[in-house]
C-alpha positions as CSV (number, residue, x, y, z in Angstrom):
1,M,7.0,-15.0,49.9
2,N,4.3,-15.4,52.2
3,R,2.6,-12.3,50.9
4,F,1.5,-13.8,47.5
5,K,-1.2,-16.3,49.6
6,S,-3.9,-13.8,49.8
7,I,-4.0,-13.3,46.1
8,I,-4.6,-17.0,45.3
9,T,-7.5,-17.2,47.8
10,G,-8.8,-13.8,46.7
11,L,-9.1,-14.8,43.0
12,H,-10.7,-17.8,44.0
13,T,-13.5,-16.4,46.1
14,K,-14.0,-13.6,43.8
15,N,-17.8,-13.3,43.2
16,K,-18.7,-15.1,39.9
17,R,-21.1,-12.5,38.8
18,E,-18.4,-9.7,39.1
19,L,-15.7,-11.9,37.2
20,H,-18.5,-12.3,34.4
21,N,-19.1,-8.6,34.1
22,L,-15.2,-8.0,34.3
23,Y,-14.6,-10.4,31.4
24,T,-17.5,-9.2,29.3
25,T,-16.1,-5.4,29.9
26,R,-12.8,-6.6,29.2
27,H,-13.5,-8.2,25.9
28,F,-15.0,-5.2,24.4
29,S,-13.7,-2.2,26.3
30,E,-9.9,-1.0,26.1
31,Q,-10.2,1.2,29.0
32,A,-11.4,-1.6,31.3
33,A,-8.6,-3.8,30.2
34,A,-6.2,-1.1,30.8
35,Y,-7.5,-0.8,34.3
36,H,-7.5,-4.4,34.8
37,Q,-3.9,-4.5,33.7
38,A,-2.9,-1.5,36.1
39,E,-4.6,-3.5,39.0
40,I,-2.7,-6.6,38.3
41,K,0.7,-4.8,38.2
42,E,0.0,-3.5,41.6
43,K,0.1,-7.0,42.8
44,I,3.6,-7.9,42.0
45,Y,5.6,-10.5,44.5
46,S,9.3,-11.1,44.8
47,Y,11.1,-14.4,45.4
48,L,14.9,-15.2,45.0
49,S,15.6,-13.0,41.9
50,L,12.3,-13.3,40.4
51,E,9.4,-10.9,40.4
52,F,5.9,-12.7,39.8
53,S,2.0,-11.8,39.7
54,F,-1.2,-13.5,39.0
55,A,-4.3,-13.0,36.5
56,S,-7.4,-14.8,36.5
57,T,-8.3,-16.2,33.1
58,N,-11.9,-17.8,33.4
59,F,-14.7,-16.7,35.7
60,R,-16.3,-20.2,35.6
61,E,-13.1,-21.8,36.9
62,P,-11.4,-19.2,38.8
63,E,-8.7,-21.6,40.1
64,K,-7.3,-21.2,36.5
65,L,-4.7,-18.6,36.6
66,I,-1.9,-17.0,34.5
67,L,1.3,-16.8,36.5
68,E,3.9,-14.2,35.0
69,I,7.3,-14.2,36.0
70,L,9.7,-11.3,35.5
71,F,13.6,-11.5,35.5
72,S,16.1,-9.2,33.8
73,P,18.8,-9.7,31.2
74,S,21.4,-9.1,34.0
75,D,20.1,-12.5,35.8
76,L,21.5,-14.3,32.5
77,G,24.6,-12.7,32.2
78,L,23.6,-10.6,28.9
79,S,25.0,-6.9,29.3
80,T,23.0,-5.9,26.5
81,V,19.8,-7.0,24.7
82,P,20.1,-7.2,20.7
83,D,17.9,-4.7,18.6
84,N,15.4,-7.6,18.4
85,A,15.0,-9.6,21.4
86,L,13.2,-12.4,19.4
87,P,16.3,-14.9,19.4
88,I,16.5,-14.5,23.0
89,E,13.0,-14.9,23.8
90,D,12.9,-18.0,21.6
91,Y,15.9,-19.6,23.4
92,L,14.7,-18.9,26.8
93,L,11.2,-20.4,26.1
94,R,13.2,-23.7,24.9
95,M,15.2,-23.6,28.0
96,L,12.6,-23.0,30.4
97,S,9.6,-24.8,29.1
98,P,11.1,-28.3,29.5
99,A,11.8,-27.8,33.2
100,V,8.3,-26.5,33.8
101,N,6.4,-29.1,32.2
102,E,8.7,-31.8,33.7
103,L,7.9,-30.6,37.3
104,S,4.0,-30.4,36.3
105,E,4.5,-34.2,35.5
106,S,5.7,-35.0,39.0
107,Y,2.5,-33.5,40.5
108,V,0.4,-35.8,38.4
109,N,-2.2,-37.8,40.7
110,D,-4.5,-40.2,38.7
111,K,-6.5,-40.7,42.0
112,K,-7.6,-37.1,42.3
113,E,-9.9,-35.2,40.0
114,S,-8.3,-32.7,37.7
115,R,-9.6,-29.8,39.4
116,E,-8.2,-31.0,43.0
117,K,-4.5,-31.4,41.4
118,C,-2.0,-28.6,40.9
119,S,-0.8,-28.5,37.3
120,F,1.1,-25.9,35.1
121,N,2.2,-25.7,31.7
122,A,4.8,-23.2,29.6
123,Q,4.2,-22.9,26.2
124,M,6.4,-24.9,24.1
125,A,8.4,-24.0,21.0
126,S,8.7,-25.3,17.6
127,E,11.3,-25.5,15.1
128,I,10.9,-21.9,13.9
129,I,12.0,-18.9,15.7
130,I,8.8,-16.8,15.9
131,S,6.9,-14.3,18.3
132,R,5.1,-16.2,21.2
133,N,3.0,-14.9,24.1
134,G,4.6,-17.5,26.4
135,I,7.6,-15.2,26.7
136,C,8.3,-11.7,25.7
137,Y,10.7,-8.8,26.4
138,L,9.5,-5.6,28.1
139,P,11.8,-2.9,26.9
140,E,10.1,-0.5,29.3
141,F,11.0,-2.5,32.4
142,D,14.1,-4.1,30.7
143,K,12.6,-7.3,31.8
144,Y,11.8,-10.6,30.3
145,S,8.3,-11.8,31.0
146,L,7.6,-15.7,31.2
147,K,3.7,-16.5,31.6
148,I,2.7,-20.0,32.7
149,N,-0.9,-21.5,33.0
150,I,-1.5,-22.9,36.4
151,N,-4.4,-24.7,38.0
152,I,-4.7,-24.0,41.7
153,P,-5.6,-27.2,43.5
154,L,-9.2,-27.4,45.1
155,I,-10.6,-29.3,48.0
156,N,-13.7,-31.1,47.0
157,N,-14.1,-28.8,44.0
158,T,-15.1,-26.0,46.3
159,S,-12.4,-24.4,48.3
160,I,-8.7,-23.7,47.6
161,N,-5.9,-26.1,48.9
162,G,-3.5,-23.2,50.0
163,K,-1.1,-25.3,51.4
164,S,-0.7,-27.5,48.4
165,A,-0.8,-24.6,46.2
166,F,1.8,-22.6,48.1
167,R,4.3,-25.6,48.1
168,A,3.7,-26.0,44.0
169,I,4.3,-22.4,43.1
170,K,7.4,-22.3,45.5
171,E,8.8,-25.1,43.8
172,L,8.0,-23.9,40.3
173,L,9.6,-20.6,41.2
174,E,12.8,-22.2,42.4
175,T,12.8,-24.5,39.4
176,I,12.8,-21.3,37.1
177,N,15.3,-19.7,39.1
178,N,17.7,-22.5,39.0
179,S,17.4,-22.8,35.1
180,I,18.2,-19.1,34.9
181,I,21.4,-19.6,37.1
182,N,22.4,-22.5,34.8
183,F,21.6,-20.2,31.6
184,N,24.0,-21.4,28.7
185,K,25.1,-18.0,27.4
186,N,27.3,-19.5,24.6
187,E,24.3,-21.5,23.3
188,C,22.1,-18.4,23.4
189,L,24.7,-16.3,21.5
190,R,24.7,-18.9,18.9
191,F,20.7,-18.7,18.4
192,I,21.6,-14.6,18.3
193,E,24.1,-15.1,15.7
194,T,22.0,-17.5,13.5
195,F,19.1,-15.3,13.8
196,E,21.0,-12.1,12.7
197,K,22.5,-13.8,9.6
198,Q,19.0,-15.0,8.8
199,E,17.5,-11.5,8.9
200,Y,20.6,-10.3,6.8
201,I,20.1,-12.8,4.2
202,R,16.3,-11.4,3.9
203,K,17.6,-8.1,3.5
204,Y,20.0,-9.1,0.9
205,L,17.0,-10.8,-1.0
206,R,15.2,-7.6,-1.0
207,E,17.9,-5.5,-2.2
208,N,19.2,-8.0,-5.0
209,N,15.8,-9.0,-6.7
210,Y,15.7,-12.5,-5.2
211,V,12.6,-14.5,-3.9
212,S,14.5,-17.1,-2.2
213,F,18.0,-18.5,-1.0
214,V,18.9,-22.1,-0.3
215,A,22.3,-22.5,1.3
216,N,24.7,-25.2,0.5
217,G,24.6,-27.9,3.0
218,S,21.1,-27.6,3.8
219,I,19.2,-30.7,4.8
220,L,15.8,-30.5,3.2
221,P,14.3,-33.6,3.8
222,R,12.2,-34.5,6.8
223,L,12.2,-37.4,9.1
224,N,9.0,-39.5,8.4
225,G,6.6,-36.5,8.2
226,T,8.2,-34.7,11.5
227,S,9.7,-31.5,11.5
228,A,13.3,-33.0,12.5
229,P,15.8,-33.4,9.7
230,M,16.3,-36.8,7.8
231,Q,19.4,-38.6,9.2
232,N,21.9,-39.3,6.2
233,A,20.0,-37.3,3.8
234,V,21.6,-35.8,0.7
235,S,22.7,-32.3,1.5
236,F,21.8,-29.5,-0.7
237,V,24.2,-27.9,-3.2
238,S,23.7,-25.1,-5.5
239,P,23.9,-25.6,-9.5
240,P,27.2,-23.3,-10.3
241,E,25.1,-21.3,-12.3
242,L,22.6,-20.0,-9.7
243,E,25.3,-19.9,-6.8
244,T,25.2,-16.6,-5.1
245,N,27.9,-15.6,-2.2
246,I,26.4,-13.5,0.6
247,L,29.2,-11.8,2.7
248,F,28.1,-11.0,6.4
249,P,28.9,-7.6,8.2
250,D,31.3,-10.0,10.5
251,G,33.4,-11.1,7.5
252,S,31.9,-14.6,7.3
253,K,30.2,-15.5,4.1
254,I,27.5,-18.2,2.9
255,K,27.0,-19.6,-0.4
256,G,23.8,-21.2,-1.9
257,M,21.3,-21.3,-4.7
258,G,19.5,-17.7,-5.2
259,I,16.2,-17.8,-7.1
260,K,15.6,-14.5,-8.9
261,K,12.3,-12.9,-9.2
262,G,10.1,-14.0,-12.2
263,V,8.9,-17.4,-13.2
264,T,11.0,-20.6,-12.0
265,V,10.1,-24.0,-12.9
266,I,11.4,-27.1,-10.8
267,T,11.1,-30.3,-12.6
268,G,12.5,-33.8,-12.7
269,G,11.0,-37.3,-12.3
270,G,9.2,-39.0,-9.4
271,Y,11.0,-39.0,-6.1
272,S,13.8,-36.7,-7.3
273,G,13.4,-34.0,-4.5
274,K,11.4,-31.6,-6.6
275,S,8.6,-31.2,-3.8
276,T,10.9,-31.5,-1.1
277,L,12.7,-28.4,-2.5
278,L,9.4,-26.6,-2.9
279,D,8.3,-27.4,0.7
280,A,11.5,-26.1,2.1
281,I,11.4,-22.8,0.2
282,E,7.6,-22.4,1.7
283,M,9.0,-22.9,5.1
284,G,12.0,-20.5,4.4
285,I,9.1,-17.8,5.2
286,Y,10.1,-18.7,8.8
287,N,13.6,-18.4,10.6
288,H,14.7,-21.8,11.9
289,T,16.7,-22.9,15.0
290,P,20.2,-24.1,14.6
291,G,20.4,-27.6,13.9
292,D,17.3,-27.7,11.9
293,G,19.0,-28.1,8.7
294,R,16.9,-25.3,6.9
295,E,18.6,-22.4,9.0
296,F,19.6,-20.5,5.8
297,V,16.8,-21.7,3.6
298,I,15.5,-18.0,3.3
299,T,12.3,-17.0,1.5
300,D,10.4,-13.7,0.9
301,V,7.9,-13.4,3.8
302,C,5.2,-12.9,1.5
303,A,5.4,-16.2,-0.2
304,L,2.2,-18.4,-0.4
305,K,1.7,-21.9,-1.4
306,I,-1.2,-22.3,-3.6
307,Y,-3.7,-25.3,-4.0
308,A,-6.6,-26.6,-5.6
309,E,-8.9,-26.7,-2.6
310,D,-12.3,-28.6,-3.5
311,G,-15.0,-27.5,-1.4
312,R,-13.7,-24.3,0.2
313,P,-16.4,-21.4,0.3
314,V,-15.9,-18.5,-1.9
315,T,-17.8,-15.2,-0.9
316,N,-18.6,-12.4,-3.5
317,L,-15.1,-12.6,-5.1
318,N,-14.0,-10.9,-8.5
319,M,-13.1,-14.0,-10.3
320,S,-12.7,-12.0,-13.9
321,P,-9.0,-12.5,-13.9
322,F,-9.4,-16.3,-14.6
323,Y,-13.2,-16.6,-15.5
324,K,-14.9,-15.3,-18.5
325,Y,-18.3,-16.3,-17.3
326,F,-20.0,-19.0,-15.1
327,P,-23.0,-21.1,-16.1
328,G,-26.4,-19.9,-15.2
329,N,-25.3,-16.3,-15.7
330,A,-23.5,-16.1,-12.2
331,D,-22.0,-12.5,-11.5
332,V,-18.1,-13.3,-12.3
333,K,-17.2,-10.1,-10.4
334,M,-19.2,-11.0,-7.6
335,F,-19.2,-14.8,-7.3
336,S,-20.0,-16.8,-4.4
337,T,-20.4,-20.6,-3.9
338,H,-20.6,-23.0,-0.8
339,H,-18.6,-25.6,-2.3
340,A,-16.0,-24.5,-4.8
341,S,-14.6,-27.0,-7.6
342,G,-10.9,-27.6,-8.0
343,S,-10.3,-24.9,-10.6
344,V,-12.7,-22.2,-9.0
345,S,-10.7,-22.7,-5.7
346,Q,-7.3,-22.6,-7.0
347,A,-8.2,-19.3,-8.9
348,A,-9.9,-17.7,-5.9
349,N,-6.7,-18.8,-3.8
350,I,-4.5,-17.0,-6.1
351,I,-6.8,-14.1,-6.3
352,E,-7.0,-13.5,-2.5
353,A,-3.5,-14.1,-2.1
354,I,-2.6,-11.3,-4.4
355,Y,-4.9,-9.0,-2.8
356,A,-3.5,-9.9,0.5
357,G,0.1,-8.8,-0.6
358,A,1.7,-12.0,-1.8
359,K,4.9,-11.5,-3.7
360,L,5.6,-15.2,-4.6
361,L,3.4,-18.0,-5.7
362,L,4.4,-21.5,-5.0
363,I,2.6,-24.1,-6.9
364,D,3.1,-28.0,-7.2
365,E,1.5,-29.6,-10.4
366,D,0.4,-32.8,-8.5
367,K,-1.8,-30.5,-6.0
368,S,-3.5,-28.4,-8.7
369,A,-6.5,-28.5,-11.1
370,T,-4.9,-29.2,-14.5
371,N,-7.7,-27.5,-16.4
372,F,-6.9,-24.4,-14.5
373,M,-3.0,-24.7,-14.8
374,I,-2.7,-25.4,-18.6
375,R,-4.7,-25.3,-21.8
376,D,-2.7,-26.2,-24.9
377,K,-3.0,-25.4,-28.5
378,N,-4.9,-28.5,-29.6
379,M,-7.6,-28.1,-26.6
380,R,-8.0,-24.2,-27.4
381,F,-8.8,-25.5,-31.1
382,V,-11.1,-28.3,-30.1
383,V,-12.9,-26.5,-27.3
384,E,-13.6,-23.0,-28.4
385,K,-16.0,-22.2,-25.8
386,E,-14.2,-22.5,-22.6
387,P,-14.9,-20.1,-19.5
388,I,-11.4,-20.6,-17.7
389,I,-8.7,-18.4,-18.4
390,P,-5.9,-20.8,-17.7
391,F,-2.8,-19.7,-15.3
392,T,-0.6,-19.8,-18.3
393,D,-2.2,-16.8,-19.8
394,R,-1.7,-14.7,-16.5
395,I,1.6,-15.8,-15.4
396,K,3.5,-13.1,-17.3
397,E,1.3,-10.5,-16.2
398,L,1.6,-11.5,-12.6
399,S,5.3,-11.5,-13.3
400,E,5.3,-7.8,-14.5
401,K,3.0,-6.7,-11.4
402,D,6.0,-8.1,-9.2
403,V,4.3,-11.3,-8.3
404,S,6.7,-14.2,-9.0
405,T,6.1,-17.7,-9.3
406,I,7.7,-21.0,-8.4
407,L,6.3,-24.0,-10.0
408,V,7.0,-27.8,-9.7
409,I,6.1,-29.5,-13.0
410,G,6.6,-33.2,-13.7
411,G,4.1,-34.2,-16.4
412,S,3.8,-31.1,-18.6
413,S,6.1,-29.0,-20.7
414,E,3.8,-26.2,-20.9
415,Y,5.3,-23.9,-18.5
416,L,8.9,-24.4,-19.6
417,S,8.5,-21.8,-22.2
418,Y,7.5,-19.0,-19.7
419,A,10.2,-19.8,-17.3
420,E,13.2,-17.4,-16.7
421,T,15.0,-20.4,-14.8
422,V,14.5,-24.1,-14.9
423,I,16.0,-26.4,-12.2
424,L,16.2,-30.1,-12.8
425,M,16.1,-32.4,-9.6
426,E,17.7,-35.9,-10.0
427,D,17.9,-37.9,-6.8
428,Y,17.9,-34.6,-4.7
429,A,20.9,-33.0,-6.8
430,A,19.8,-29.5,-8.5
431,R,21.0,-28.6,-11.9
432,D,20.2,-25.5,-14.0
433,I,18.8,-26.5,-17.4
434,T,17.6,-23.0,-18.4
435,L,19.9,-22.6,-21.5
436,F,19.1,-26.4,-22.5
437,V,15.5,-25.7,-22.3
438,Q,15.8,-22.3,-24.2
439,N,17.5,-24.1,-26.9
440,L,14.5,-26.2,-27.6
441,N,12.8,-23.6,-29.1
442,L,9.6,-24.2,-27.3
443,S,6.6,-22.3,-28.6
444,Q,4.8,-19.9,-26.0
445,I,1.3,-19.7,-26.4
446,E,0.1,-16.3,-27.5
447,Y,-3.2,-15.7,-26.2
448,A,-4.7,-12.3,-26.5
449,D,-6.9,-11.3,-23.6
450,E,-7.7,-8.2,-21.6
451,I,-5.6,-7.1,-18.6
452,A,-7.2,-8.5,-15.4
453,S,-9.0,-6.5,-13.1
454,W,-7.6,-7.9,-9.7
455,T,-9.8,-7.3,-6.7
456,K,-8.8,-4.0,-5.0
457,N,-10.7,-4.4,-1.7
458,R,-12.5,-6.8,0.4
459,N,-14.9,-5.6,3.2
460,Y,-16.4,-7.6,5.7
461,V,-20.1,-6.8,6.6
462,P,-20.9,-6.8,10.2
463,I,-23.6,-9.3,11.7
464,K,-26.8,-7.5,12.1
465,T,-27.9,-7.9,15.6
466,N,-29.8,-6.0,18.4
467,K,-27.7,-7.4,21.1
468,E,-25.2,-5.0,22.6
469,F,-22.4,-7.4,22.6
470,I,-21.5,-10.3,20.2
471,Y,-19.9,-13.2,21.9
472,F,-19.8,-16.9,21.3
473,R,-20.5,-19.8,23.1
474,T,-17.5,-21.7,22.0
475,V,-14.4,-20.4,20.2
476,T,-11.9,-23.3,19.3
477,A,-9.3,-24.5,17.1
478,E,-9.8,-28.3,16.1
479,N,-7.0,-30.7,15.3
480,Q,-4.9,-27.9,14.0
481,K,-7.0,-27.9,10.7
482,K,-10.0,-26.0,11.8
483,I,-11.3,-23.1,13.6
484,I,-15.0,-23.1,15.1
485,L,-16.7,-20.1,16.5
486,D,-20.3,-21.5,17.2
487,E,-22.0,-21.9,13.6
488,Y,-18.8,-20.3,11.8
489,S,-16.1,-22.5,10.8
490,A,-12.9,-22.3,8.8
491,D,-11.1,-25.2,7.3
492,I,-7.3,-24.0,6.8
493,T,-6.0,-27.5,6.2
494,L,-4.3,-26.3,3.0
495,L,-3.0,-23.2,4.5
496,T,0.3,-25.1,4.7
497,S,2.2,-22.2,6.0
498,L,0.3,-22.4,9.2
499,I,2.3,-24.9,11.1
500,T,1.8,-25.0,14.7
501,G,-1.6,-25.0,17.0
502,D,-0.7,-21.9,18.8
503,Q,-0.8,-19.9,15.4
504,L,-4.4,-21.5,15.0
505,N,-5.0,-20.2,18.7
506,H,-4.1,-16.7,17.6
507,L,-6.3,-17.0,14.4
508,A,-9.3,-17.8,16.4
509,S,-8.9,-15.0,18.6
510,I,-8.5,-12.5,15.9
511,M,-11.5,-14.1,13.9
512,E,-13.5,-13.8,17.1
513,N,-12.9,-10.2,17.4
514,L,-13.5,-9.5,13.7
515,I,-16.9,-11.0,13.9
516,G,-17.7,-9.7,17.3
517,N,-17.1,-6.2,15.7
518,K,-20.2,-4.1,15.2
519,N,-18.5,-1.1,13.9
520,P,-19.1,-0.7,10.1
521,D,-16.3,1.7,9.8
522,T,-13.8,-0.9,10.5
523,T,-14.8,-3.5,8.2
524,D,-11.7,-3.4,5.5
525,M,-10.4,-6.8,6.1
526,M,-6.7,-6.1,5.4
527,G,-7.1,-2.9,7.4
528,F,-8.5,-5.0,10.4
529,V,-6.0,-7.7,10.0
530,T,-2.9,-5.2,9.7
531,D,-4.2,-3.4,12.8
532,A,-4.8,-6.4,14.8
533,L,-1.0,-7.6,14.1
534,K,0.6,-4.2,14.2
535,N,1.5,-3.8,17.9
536,N,3.3,-7.0,18.5
537,A,3.9,-6.5,22.3
538,A,0.1,-6.1,22.8
539,W,-1.1,-9.5,21.8
540,Q,2.1,-10.9,23.5
541,Q,1.3,-9.5,27.0
542,D,-2.6,-9.5,26.6
543,F,-4.4,-12.7,27.6
544,T,-7.9,-11.1,27.4
545,T,-10.2,-13.3,25.2
546,S,-13.8,-14.1,25.7
547,Y,-14.7,-16.3,28.7
548,N,-15.7,-19.0,26.3
549,F,-12.6,-19.3,24.5
550,K,-12.0,-22.9,24.4
551,A,-8.6,-22.8,22.4
552,E,-5.5,-22.9,24.5
553,R,-4.4,-19.2,25.1
554,W,-0.6,-19.8,24.0
555,F,-0.5,-17.7,20.8
556,E,2.3,-17.6,18.1
557,G,2.8,-15.1,15.5
558,V,0.9,-15.1,12.2
559,R,1.4,-13.3,8.8
560,A,-1.4,-11.1,7.7
561,I,-1.5,-12.8,4.4
562,D,-2.5,-16.0,6.3
563,V,-4.9,-14.2,8.6
564,F,-6.7,-13.0,5.7
565,C,-6.8,-16.2,3.8
566,A,-8.2,-17.9,6.9
567,I,-10.8,-15.3,7.4
568,S,-11.7,-15.9,3.6
569,R,-12.4,-19.3,4.3
570,L,-15.0,-18.7,7.2
571,R,-18.4,-20.2,6.3
572,G,-21.3,-17.9,7.4
573,I,-19.8,-14.4,7.3
574,E,-20.6,-11.7,4.3
575,I,-17.7,-10.3,2.4
576,L,-18.1,-7.6,-0.2
């Protein structure tokens, strides 16, 4: 145990210029990063059943470290690890983080400056089961790696307080070891079982032409805007006509509402539960923890909710699928604006979503631009010269391109004639009224138009500079709604599938790497995003960000479609 004292002092007293060079090199050189990782791995220490090591994070504040703690599945009483270790990682983080953060609270001393106090924190888990860099399974070592941010206490902001640091780290390791000894195997197995059933439902949806499944008994309403289920809420029950029965490999089964590919309309009066159902369907892109109420609300992972987003920037986007022309002879196929209107922004959001691979569009009438969504026969007759091609004229075409749509409609019957399925919500109870609507003999507007030319590629144009490296004074995620990289910023308020600050931190890191990339051969945006997310283990294990990265270094998994849509909202960059 005593051997690890030296590394604390060593990391603190390391020359700041040397650390500056190390960080600059690590950020832009994979070879240097690999060398650094090899250097760190040589400094592994043991205490109780745990192995641990340290890594520095900030040359300006070298007392801020990452403590990595390794332990094996056998320490947990688990003889084998499932093919996907994610549910175990998730459960371990939920078990260990509260103990770590509670211990840190006991070290709070208001009479001392922050740099003179020992503090540490582990990444906290939300209601979803998702990859996080706070913990990961290392198959090559058959170990779980838990990472903890730790601030080593200083004396007078200059020298390390070795005695205090040693005591705190020792107590921290003992706390983690005790938590592992008291590991609840049965509860972990419940997480694993739930996760495996969720993944099986996703497979079932893909193989049977469904885009979403809502299990009977699901609790969809949330408690006062939180992620917790509402107490005494009406549980969901599928209409008999839409009920599907899924049989699991272990012989158990589950029933619920299956929504087929195509056009689905959810309608109903005010406060009937239609938007609540759509919100639950959106969150079905994630697997949820047992007890969340939405464990078995499962949606195609390539679903995206579409909003009218007044004020967002649009950069060189082909808007011809929804616009015939723009005033002032602006180029429809290379349209740009710093401040898009509601209709322009909603059209741009759909075009970008389709380019990024969306297979399901979720649209709420209340949050849409009316002149973009519909244009009835009377208005077509009265206003002959109209640049907007409304969404009604493209919805069937998109369906034929294997892009489904689920719409919440309360004030217009326009979309009922296009729907293959119509669900009526009354007091949070769902009814299938498809046959009833079809018997109304609603007229479908026949509007002859050319097949849309959807954007095929989006290329980022690197910044022109003579600097050897591009790095930023500040990289931060603000209020879980905005990402800022010096003069570049992206408002992602209406990318509602991004639900945690840790996802924004991950986004900020990816954006930093994109803008800092001077190589013109790697500018295809979806290609860059896909490569950035391809190796899951890499971003989970590597904490190498620029030394001015102000966002927390806790990352959670993000979808490629969300990353692309967030980058498209960056003000100041050029996209072709």
